[in-house]
FIZA-797583 format. One record per residue (C-alpha): residue number from 1; x, y, z; residue in three letters. Coordinates in Angstrom, 3 decimals. Example, Ala and Ser with C-alpha at 12.3 -4.5 7.8 and 13.67 -1.06 7.14 Angstrom:
2
<1,<12.300,-4.500,7.800>,Ala>
<2,<13.670,-1.060,7.140>,Ser>
! end
This chain:
307
<1,<5.043,-123.919,-46.587>,Met>
<2,<8.652,-123.703,-45.928>,Ala>
<3,<10.515,-122.628,-48.640>,Ala>
<4,<12.474,-126.780,-48.745>,Asn>
<5,<11.769,-129.963,-47.202>,Phe>
<6,<14.577,-129.407,-45.098>,Trp>
<7,<13.424,-126.781,-42.855>,Thr>
<8,<10.217,-127.724,-43.224>,Ser>
<9,<8.330,-129.591,-39.849>,Ser>
<10,<7.543,-132.677,-41.920>,His>
<11,<11.232,-132.999,-42.041>,Cys>
<12,<12.230,-131.942,-37.820>,Thr>
<13,<9.490,-132.947,-36.359>,His>
<14,<7.479,-135.912,-38.654>,Trp>
<15,<10.939,-137.903,-39.491>,Ile>
<16,<10.422,-140.590,-37.421>,Leu>
<17,<12.141,-143.746,-35.314>,Asp>
<18,<10.979,-146.852,-36.024>,Arg>
<19,<11.048,-147.985,-32.060>,Arg>
<20,<8.050,-144.917,-31.711>,Arg>
<21,<5.698,-146.075,-34.034>,Val>
<22,<6.314,-149.462,-32.295>,Ala>
<23,<5.710,-149.148,-29.381>,Glu>
<24,<1.889,-147.378,-30.104>,Ala>
<25,<1.431,-150.483,-32.259>,Met>
<26,<1.832,-152.929,-28.667>,Lys>
<27,<-1.575,-152.670,-27.851>,Glu>
<28,<-2.962,-153.245,-30.681>,Asp>
<29,<-0.567,-156.562,-31.476>,Leu>
<30,<-1.654,-158.064,-28.235>,Glu>
<31,<-5.139,-159.048,-30.248>,Tyr>
<32,<-4.285,-159.234,-33.433>,Val>
<33,<-0.355,-160.171,-35.888>,Asn>
<34,<1.635,-157.508,-37.592>,Ile>
<35,<0.420,-158.784,-40.898>,Asp>
<36,<-3.508,-158.453,-39.870>,Thr>
<37,<-2.472,-154.915,-38.559>,Leu>
<38,<-1.690,-153.901,-42.134>,Thr>
<39,<-4.124,-155.545,-43.514>,Lys>
<40,<-6.984,-153.392,-41.379>,Ile>
<41,<-4.719,-150.326,-42.429>,Lys>
<42,<-4.532,-151.063,-45.343>,Met>
<43,<-8.368,-151.057,-45.681>,Trp>
<44,<-8.749,-147.563,-44.301>,Tyr>
<45,<-5.986,-146.177,-46.460>,Tyr>
<46,<-8.426,-147.935,-49.208>,Gly>
<47,<-11.475,-146.090,-48.047>,Ile>
<48,<-8.884,-142.397,-48.040>,Ile>
<49,<-8.325,-143.370,-51.782>,Gly>
<50,<-11.834,-144.393,-53.372>,Lys>
<51,<-13.490,-141.276,-50.985>,Ile>
<52,<-10.860,-139.541,-52.641>,Gly>
<53,<-11.588,-140.813,-56.127>,Lys>
<54,<-15.421,-140.017,-55.749>,Arg>
<55,<-15.072,-136.706,-54.767>,Leu>
<56,<-12.517,-136.108,-57.274>,Gln>
<57,<-9.401,-134.981,-55.091>,Phe>
<58,<-5.867,-134.332,-56.460>,Arg>
<59,<-4.161,-137.255,-55.159>,Gln>
<60,<-1.675,-135.042,-53.074>,Gln>
<61,<-5.024,-134.258,-51.085>,Val>
<62,<-5.918,-138.445,-50.890>,Val>
<63,<-1.894,-139.099,-49.536>,Ala>
<64,<-1.819,-136.321,-46.978>,Thr>
<65,<-5.167,-137.370,-45.536>,Ala>
<66,<-3.495,-141.120,-45.426>,Ile>
<67,<0.178,-139.536,-43.538>,Val>
<68,<-2.402,-137.504,-41.360>,Tyr>
<69,<-4.398,-140.860,-40.415>,Phe>
<70,<-0.218,-142.816,-39.530>,Lys>
<71,<0.612,-139.942,-37.463>,Arg>
<72,<-2.565,-139.940,-35.820>,Phe>
<73,<-1.522,-144.245,-35.084>,Tyr>
<74,<1.939,-143.521,-34.250>,Thr>
<75,<0.619,-142.361,-30.971>,Lys>
<76,<-2.922,-144.015,-30.365>,Asn>
<77,<-3.849,-147.421,-30.978>,Ser>
<78,<-6.569,-148.447,-33.372>,Met>
<79,<-7.643,-150.488,-30.931>,Arg>
<80,<-8.907,-147.365,-28.463>,Ser>
<81,<-10.388,-145.277,-31.307>,Thr>
<82,<-12.649,-145.471,-34.086>,Asp>
<83,<-10.275,-145.286,-37.723>,Pro>
<84,<-13.080,-144.488,-39.220>,Ser>
<85,<-13.493,-140.822,-37.469>,Leu>
<86,<-9.951,-140.922,-37.334>,Val>
<87,<-9.918,-141.515,-41.303>,Ala>
<88,<-12.622,-138.709,-41.753>,Ala>
<89,<-10.799,-135.909,-40.118>,Thr>
<90,<-7.835,-136.782,-41.776>,Cys>
<91,<-9.948,-136.869,-44.792>,Ile>
<92,<-11.654,-133.142,-44.377>,Tyr>
<93,<-8.241,-131.778,-42.620>,Leu>
<94,<-6.470,-132.510,-46.044>,Ala>
<95,<-8.574,-131.269,-48.078>,Cys>
<96,<-8.569,-128.187,-45.832>,Lys>
<97,<-4.395,-127.843,-45.908>,Ile>
<98,<-4.315,-128.982,-49.884>,Glu>
<99,<-6.456,-126.501,-50.542>,Glu>
<100,<-9.184,-128.718,-52.035>,Cys>
<101,<-12.075,-127.459,-49.769>,Pro>
<102,<-14.672,-129.805,-49.419>,Gln>
<103,<-18.230,-129.516,-47.953>,His>
<104,<-17.892,-131.845,-44.909>,Ile>
<105,<-21.541,-133.547,-45.159>,Lys>
<106,<-20.362,-134.286,-48.435>,His>
<107,<-17.305,-136.366,-46.129>,Ile>
<108,<-19.769,-138.017,-43.570>,Ile>
<109,<-22.199,-138.751,-46.819>,Gln>
<110,<-18.961,-140.727,-48.407>,Glu>
<111,<-18.191,-142.568,-45.595>,Met>
<112,<-21.278,-143.917,-44.876>,Lys>
<113,<-21.627,-145.410,-48.590>,His>
<114,<-17.934,-146.507,-48.218>,Ala>
<115,<-19.307,-148.708,-44.330>,Leu>
<116,<-23.210,-149.045,-45.875>,Ala>
<117,<-22.257,-152.904,-45.851>,Asn>
<118,<-19.387,-152.981,-42.222>,Leu>
<119,<-21.662,-151.287,-38.997>,Gly>
<120,<-21.966,-148.005,-40.673>,Gly>
<121,<-20.639,-144.842,-39.548>,Phe>
<122,<-23.021,-143.037,-36.728>,Asp>
<123,<-21.116,-140.151,-36.607>,Tyr>
<124,<-22.633,-136.575,-37.413>,Asp>
<125,<-21.164,-133.110,-38.272>,Thr>
<126,<-20.426,-132.055,-35.036>,Ser>
<127,<-18.763,-135.012,-33.881>,Lys>
<128,<-16.263,-135.109,-36.754>,Val>
<129,<-15.924,-130.858,-36.611>,Ala>
<130,<-15.232,-132.181,-32.765>,Glu>
<131,<-12.478,-134.330,-33.616>,Phe>
<132,<-10.420,-132.550,-35.528>,Glu>
<133,<-9.071,-130.600,-32.319>,Phe>
<134,<-8.057,-133.819,-30.869>,Tyr>
<135,<-6.576,-134.598,-34.104>,Leu>
<136,<-5.158,-130.979,-34.791>,Leu>
<137,<-3.563,-131.637,-31.461>,Glu>
<138,<-2.192,-135.204,-31.698>,Glu>
<139,<-0.411,-133.900,-34.891>,Leu>
<140,<0.949,-131.133,-32.762>,Glu>
<141,<-0.269,-128.988,-35.756>,Phe>
<142,<2.623,-129.510,-37.801>,Tyr>
<143,<0.172,-130.256,-41.386>,Leu>
<144,<3.079,-129.050,-44.008>,Ile>
<145,<3.083,-132.613,-45.793>,Val>
<146,<6.246,-132.997,-48.591>,Tyr>
<147,<4.810,-135.402,-50.960>,His>
<148,<7.948,-137.516,-53.273>,Pro>
<149,<5.647,-137.267,-56.740>,Tyr>
<150,<7.665,-133.826,-57.901>,Arg>
<151,<10.987,-135.589,-57.234>,Asp>
<152,<9.893,-138.045,-58.945>,Leu>
<153,<8.892,-135.933,-61.594>,Thr>
<154,<11.808,-134.020,-61.214>,Leu>
<155,<13.805,-137.121,-61.452>,Ile>
<156,<11.749,-138.316,-64.768>,Ala>
<157,<12.320,-135.043,-66.139>,Lys>
<158,<16.293,-134.678,-65.654>,Asp>
<159,<16.324,-138.671,-66.740>,Leu>
<160,<13.642,-137.673,-70.043>,Lys>
<161,<12.030,-140.790,-68.310>,Leu>
<162,<9.052,-142.317,-70.893>,Glu>
<163,<5.768,-141.853,-69.944>,Glu>
<164,<4.628,-145.148,-69.029>,Ser>
<165,<8.201,-145.903,-66.915>,Asn>
<166,<6.838,-141.974,-64.611>,Leu>
<167,<3.625,-143.275,-64.726>,Gln>
<168,<4.620,-146.941,-63.131>,Thr>
<169,<6.730,-145.368,-60.735>,Ala>
<170,<3.734,-143.503,-60.301>,Trp>
<171,<1.631,-146.105,-59.438>,Phe>
<172,<4.451,-147.698,-57.113>,Val>
<173,<4.430,-144.012,-55.026>,Leu>
<174,<0.631,-144.493,-54.545>,Asn>
<175,<1.280,-147.805,-53.309>,Asp>
<176,<4.110,-146.474,-50.805>,Ser>
<177,<1.306,-145.126,-49.067>,Tyr>
<178,<0.237,-148.444,-48.035>,Arg>
<179,<3.374,-148.781,-45.844>,Thr>
<180,<4.987,-146.550,-43.230>,Asp>
<181,<8.246,-145.511,-45.402>,Val>
<182,<6.488,-141.866,-45.016>,Cys>
<183,<7.453,-141.915,-41.736>,Leu>
<184,<10.322,-142.849,-42.024>,Phe>
<185,<11.562,-141.126,-45.292>,Tyr>
<186,<12.986,-138.414,-47.196>,Ala>
<187,<10.439,-137.464,-50.329>,Pro>
<188,<12.984,-137.373,-52.769>,His>
<189,<14.605,-140.979,-51.107>,Met>
<190,<11.042,-142.985,-51.405>,Ile>
<191,<11.083,-141.114,-55.045>,Ala>
<192,<14.448,-142.913,-56.145>,Leu>
<193,<13.414,-146.154,-54.261>,Ala>
<194,<10.116,-146.425,-56.862>,Ala>
<195,<12.541,-145.603,-60.189>,Leu>
<196,<15.012,-148.395,-58.643>,Tyr>
<197,<12.102,-150.648,-57.797>,Ile>
<198,<11.018,-149.677,-62.243>,Ile>
<199,<14.506,-150.373,-62.998>,Cys>
<200,<14.756,-153.586,-61.438>,Val>
<201,<11.714,-155.041,-62.044>,Val>
<202,<11.118,-153.555,-65.791>,His>
<203,<15.143,-154.266,-66.427>,Ala>
<204,<15.016,-155.464,-69.870>,Glu>
<205,<13.806,-151.901,-71.027>,Gln>
<206,<16.995,-150.708,-70.029>,Tyr>
<207,<18.943,-153.473,-72.143>,Asn>
<208,<21.948,-152.177,-73.023>,Asp>
<209,<21.103,-152.087,-77.380>,Asn>
<210,<24.458,-151.170,-78.719>,Asn>
<211,<25.108,-154.533,-80.525>,Asn>
<212,<21.580,-153.576,-82.740>,Asn>
<213,<23.634,-150.323,-83.313>,Gly>
<214,<21.643,-147.985,-81.219>,Gly>
<215,<22.672,-145.647,-78.521>,Gly>
<216,<22.650,-145.395,-75.243>,Ser>
<217,<20.381,-143.406,-72.926>,Gly>
<218,<21.254,-140.513,-71.540>,Arg>
<219,<21.016,-140.700,-68.265>,Ala>
<220,<24.005,-140.597,-65.717>,Gly>
<221,<26.096,-139.770,-68.215>,Gly>
<222,<25.381,-142.376,-70.900>,Gly>
<223,<28.141,-141.276,-73.627>,Ser>
<224,<30.525,-140.652,-71.007>,Gln>
<225,<30.564,-144.128,-70.523>,Asn>
<226,<30.064,-145.557,-73.414>,Asn>
<227,<31.797,-143.331,-76.142>,Pro>
<228,<30.824,-145.423,-79.153>,Thr>
<229,<27.740,-144.080,-78.545>,Thr>
<230,<28.207,-140.159,-78.596>,Ser>
<231,<25.774,-139.290,-81.165>,Ser>
<232,<22.706,-141.256,-79.058>,Ser>
<233,<21.222,-137.189,-78.539>,Ser>
<234,<18.780,-139.007,-80.866>,Ser>
<235,<17.676,-141.367,-78.840>,Asn>
<236,<16.282,-138.894,-75.810>,Glu>
<237,<13.208,-139.789,-74.340>,Gly>
<238,<13.344,-143.848,-75.851>,Gln>
<239,<14.421,-144.688,-72.665>,Gly>
<240,<16.630,-145.870,-70.268>,Ile>
<241,<19.888,-147.729,-70.417>,Asn>
<242,<20.149,-150.241,-68.232>,Asn>
<243,<23.783,-149.846,-67.639>,Arg>
<244,<23.461,-146.149,-67.252>,Asn>
<245,<20.919,-146.338,-64.160>,Met>
<246,<23.507,-148.727,-62.650>,Val>
<247,<25.963,-145.720,-63.097>,Gln>
<248,<23.618,-142.933,-62.762>,Trp>
<249,<22.416,-144.705,-59.195>,Phe>
<250,<26.073,-145.099,-57.791>,Ala>
<251,<27.219,-141.496,-57.950>,Asp>
<252,<23.772,-140.421,-56.410>,Leu>
<253,<24.890,-138.401,-52.948>,Asn>
<254,<22.334,-140.912,-50.829>,Val>
<255,<22.186,-143.561,-49.171>,Asp>
<256,<21.837,-146.646,-51.501>,Ile>
<257,<20.783,-148.872,-48.496>,Glu>
<258,<18.873,-146.439,-47.805>,Glu>
<259,<16.716,-146.670,-51.264>,Ile>
<260,<17.412,-150.750,-50.459>,Ile>
<261,<15.824,-150.137,-46.748>,Glu>
<262,<12.520,-148.486,-48.511>,Ile>
<263,<12.218,-150.908,-51.988>,Thr>
<264,<12.103,-153.754,-49.209>,Gln>
<265,<9.299,-151.964,-47.794>,Glu>
<266,<6.904,-151.472,-50.284>,Ile>
<267,<8.163,-155.200,-51.956>,Leu>
<268,<7.409,-156.819,-48.759>,Ser>
<269,<3.868,-154.896,-49.193>,Leu>
<270,<2.843,-156.653,-52.474>,Tyr>
<271,<4.074,-160.253,-51.079>,Ser>
<272,<1.078,-159.360,-47.746>,Ile>
<273,<-0.721,-158.613,-50.688>,Trp>
<274,<-1.324,-161.787,-52.763>,Lys>
<275,<-3.863,-163.031,-49.782>,Asp>
<276,<-4.892,-159.737,-48.830>,Tyr>
<277,<-9.457,-160.332,-49.233>,Glu>
<278,<-11.736,-157.134,-48.351>,Glu>
<279,<-14.679,-159.484,-46.555>,Glu>
<280,<-11.686,-160.837,-44.381>,Gln>
<281,<-11.347,-156.837,-42.820>,Val>
<282,<-14.816,-157.229,-40.350>,Pro>
<283,<-13.521,-160.720,-38.607>,Ala>
<284,<-10.270,-158.737,-37.545>,Met>
<285,<-12.011,-155.133,-36.704>,Met>
<286,<-13.927,-157.675,-34.489>,Gln>
<287,<-10.686,-159.813,-32.956>,Ala>
<288,<-8.905,-156.401,-32.993>,Leu>
<289,<-11.579,-153.519,-31.600>,Lys>
<290,<-13.288,-155.670,-28.787>,Met>
<291,<-14.746,-153.968,-26.087>,Glu>
<292,<-14.523,-150.806,-28.196>,Phe>
<293,<-17.713,-149.234,-27.044>,Asp>
<294,<-15.670,-148.761,-23.453>,Glu>
<295,<-12.926,-148.090,-24.520>,Asn>
<296,<-13.963,-145.036,-26.742>,Tyr>
<297,<-16.451,-143.774,-23.401>,Glu>
<298,<-12.786,-142.672,-22.482>,Leu>
<299,<-11.932,-140.636,-25.126>,Met>
<300,<-15.476,-138.311,-24.884>,Asp>
<301,<-14.102,-136.787,-21.753>,Pro>
<302,<-11.302,-135.521,-24.148>,Gln>
<303,<-12.949,-134.596,-26.747>,Leu>
<304,<-15.730,-132.318,-24.132>,Glu>
<305,<-13.176,-130.800,-22.670>,Gly>
<306,<-11.578,-129.320,-25.862>,Met>
<307,<-15.281,-128.147,-26.494>,Gln>
! end
């Protein structure tokens, strides 16, 4: 792995322009609207997550598989490919890259189990192994993925964030992989956005307690902001003072507007999630994948030529 994100292939090749992603969705959007397409993708992200849970993967393996899935569909339409084959292959490749080896048969078995009531999974080991080469080509063989989990952990340590708030921020990061923010923004910015969401949603946990005789938090130089609390060191780890967090974000050498953009995109996911029902996905897929068999036959020569 590169010494840091800024010199990695993730930064130099896989931080994308939104127009590129929009262009890749054009064919799919001729058959379904953007909300429906988002729900279909969410369903496949969920399948990857469920398989990861059943096979006891680390969260980073699941996240890498989802990123590969997203990157693949910046160059392909879901209509002209089989997302279940793509998802299985992404899981298999992510296991290799994240040093979490898993036999291909186990992944196929779990995919068959996950899709048992939804048309099944008709691919064998040879087909998944064959498709792996096509996936690698579409990913341009740039397989390193940086995730925001490490950045969040470092930030939480610096802020002495309470464990409950760190856990909630971690869940927000998990949810962020249901959006496309990992394609557009650096991992540390996504981590900051997760923290920003926690500060907004749980603002009552960060209320200034000076009137109650308590000390302020240490984040962002709390004692400088409030000289009367210079003895607040005993309150380290007891939460973050809301006023201090405002100052902390203001002092960051980052684009605050970008953090807000990421925040809005993650929050927009929750509005879609409100009326998301898994049982509706097969009908959505049917609308998207009409004449799929004919389209997929067009891909087979590509795969055969790579043997």
